[in-house]
N, C-alpha and C positions, 0 to 999 in steps of 0.2 A: 020825692024830696020837694019841699016847698021852696019858693024863692027866698024866704027868710032864712031857712037852714043853709041854703046855697051862699047867701050873703055872709052869714056868720063864719061858715067854713072857708070861704074866699079870704075873709079878713084875718082869720087865724093863719091861713097859708101865707098871706102877704107879710104878716109880721114875723112869723116863726121861721120863714125860709131864709131870711137875711139876718135875723138876730140868732146868735149861736145857741139856740135852745131846741132844735130839732123840730122841723115841721111835720115829718112823717109821724112821730110819736103823738104830736097834738092832734093831727087830722084823724087818727084812730081813737085815741084815748078820750078826747072831749066829746065826740058824738056818743061814745060808749057810756060815759058818765051821765050824759043828758037823756039817754035812752032812745037816741036817734039810730035809724038803720045806717050801718056803715056802707057808703056808696061804692067802695072798692078802690084798688090801687089806681085803675084807669081814671077815675073821676079825680083823684088826688093829683095825678100827673097832668090831667087836663087843666087843672087850676094853675099849673105852672106856666101856662100860656099867659096868665095875668102877671105872674112874676117876671116873665120874659119881657113883657111890655114895660114893666117897671125898670128892669135893667137897661133896656134900650133907651128909655126916657132919661134915666139918671146919668147915663154915659154916652149919650147920643153924640156929643162933640168928639169924644175919644174915638168912638167907632167911625164917625165920618172921617176924621183925620187918618185913621188906620186904613180906611177903604181908599182914600185918595193917595196914600203915601207910595204905594208901588209904582204910581204913574207920575211921581213928582220929578221935576227937572233936576233938583239937587241930588247928586249920587248918594250923599250921606243920609238924606231923608229916605230915599228909596231903600237903602240897605237897612236902616233902623226899622222902618215899617215892615219890610219883609221879615226881618228877624223876629219882631214882636208877634206878627200874625202866625209864623211858624211855631213859636214857642207855645202860643195858645192852642194851636191844633194838636201838636204833639203831646202836650201835657194833658190834653182831654182824652187821649186814647185809652189810658188805663181804666178810668171810670166807665167809659163807653163799653169797652170790651168785657169788663166784669159785670156791668149791668145786663148786657145781652146774655152772658153765661149764667147768671144767677136769677134771671127773670122768673123762672118757674117756681122758685121757692121764695120770692120776695113777699108775697102776700101772707105766706105761713109765718115768716119772721115778724111781719107787721103785727100779727095777732098775738104775739108772745108778750104779755105785760111784764113778766119778770125780766125778760131780756131788755125791754125798753127802759124800765126803772134802773137797772144795773148800768146800761150804757149812758144814761143821763148823768149819773153820779160819777162813774169812772172818767168819762171823757170831759165832764165839767171840771172835775179836779185837775185833769191834765191841762185843760185850757187855762185855768187860773194859775197853776204852778208854773207852767212854762212862761206865761206872760209876766209873772212875778220875778223870775230869775233872769229873764233877758232884758237887755237895754231897750228903752221905750222910744228912742229917737227915730225919726223918719228922715229919709234923704231923697225920696222919689220926686217930691213936689207934685206938679200937675202935668208933667210931660206925658202926653198920650202915647208917644212912641217908646217909652221906656218901661221895661220890666225888669225884675231881678234876674241874675245870671241864669243860664240854662239848667245847671244842676239844681238850683233852688226851684225853678219852675217845674221840673220833672218830679222832684220829691213831693211838692205840693200837689201836683196832679195825681200822683200815686195815692197820696193821703186821702184825696177827694173820693176815691173808690170806696173807702170805708163808710162813707155816708149812706151806702145802700143798707146798712144795718140801722134799724130805727133806734132813735135815741142818741145817735152819734152826732148828727148835724153836719151838713155840708159846709156851711159858713164856719161852724165851730172847728171842725177838724182842719180846714184849710188855714184858718187863722192860727191854730195851734202849730201846724207844720211850718208855716212862715215865720212865726215868732221864734220857734226852735232853731231855725236856720239863720237867725239874726236879722230878719226883716222887721222894720218898725210897724206899729199897730196899724196906722192908716194905710200904709203901703201894702201890708199883708191883707187888709180888708179889700183894697182895690183889686189886688190880684185874685183874691177869692171871688169877687163879683164878676170880673172879666172872664174867668175860667168857668163860671157857672152859666154864662150865656150860651155857648155852643152845646153844653151837655143838657141844658134845659130845653133848648130847641129840638135836639135829637130825641129826648125822652118824650116830649110832647108829640112829635110826629109818629113815634113808635106806638104810643098807647092810645092815640085817638081812635084807632080801629076797634078798640075794646070797649068803648063807651056803650052803656046800656041804651037800647032804643027807647026804653021807658023814660029816659031823662030828656026833657024838652030843651030845645035850643035856648028859649028864653031863661030857663032856670041856670043853664050852664053860663049863659052871657052875664047873668047877675053875679055868679061866683067868680068869673074871670075878671069882671070890672072891680069887684071888692078886693080881689087879690092884687090887681094892678095898682089901685089907689094906696092901699096899706103898705104894699111892698115899696113903692117909691118913697113913702114917708119913713119906712124902716131903714132903707138904705141911707137917706139923708141924715136921719137921727143917729144911726150907728157911727157914721164917719165923723159926725160932730162929737159924739161921746168919746171915741177913741182918740180924738185930738187933745182930750184933756183928762181922760180917766182910763182905769184899767178894766179888767174883765172879771173881777171878783163878784159883781152884782149878778152876772149871768150864771156863775157857778152856784150861788146862793138860790137863784130861782130854779135852776135844774134840780137841786136837791129837794127843794120844796115841792116841785112837781113829781118827783120820784116818790116822795112820801105820800102824796095824794094817790098815786097808782097803787102803792102798797096797801094803804087803808081801803081802797076800793076792792082790792083782791081779798082782804080779810073779811070784809063785810058781805061780800056776794056769796 
């Protein structure tokens, strides 16, 4: 893999990880369409270190507040901080457990183009429809110590596990679950991003051992850097977008991308 290819894939990872359009589908389909060799699931997950950096950079003040909160003098702050951290940990467990369980079949799923096209359309429609029928107001503000109630966090955490199927999209399914449970767009996106942080870190640690020895550290660094920069831009852009618009544009894109996959399958 050349540094240019790594940069392109890193940029794809950065944008598609946080926009609700499925990073796993893009990371497999785009190289396939371009005739590039697929680097494997381990390289895809390694690029998540770049998106992890983007998450930390975008929410550094929130994470700093959360890290300090258990040791605050104010009992209310300590209680709120510990509750928020515990929600994030517990809500991450379903996706982590299912990821470990289904790890042996993940790459097989990733290579199924019909599955990816179908999931792009089905879950894209679900994302658009749920957002359309649910109220759009946000109530969370910017309080780093506040998350939706326990039940909501757990359901969103369970929904996150579906992102293991290519074409579903982690940000897409968590946004869909949050909106279905009455969470506003911006608040649902913030919850999705905070939940993505521990699961991304865990997946990166798990998959690093599988990286090919033929992949140079320089090439990997280029990919990670591209993912970090574009991921940060995607997070900021999506939060601004959701503050004033809905999710219909992402459904339209997912349908268009699914059609590209179908046309590719027909022609090859």
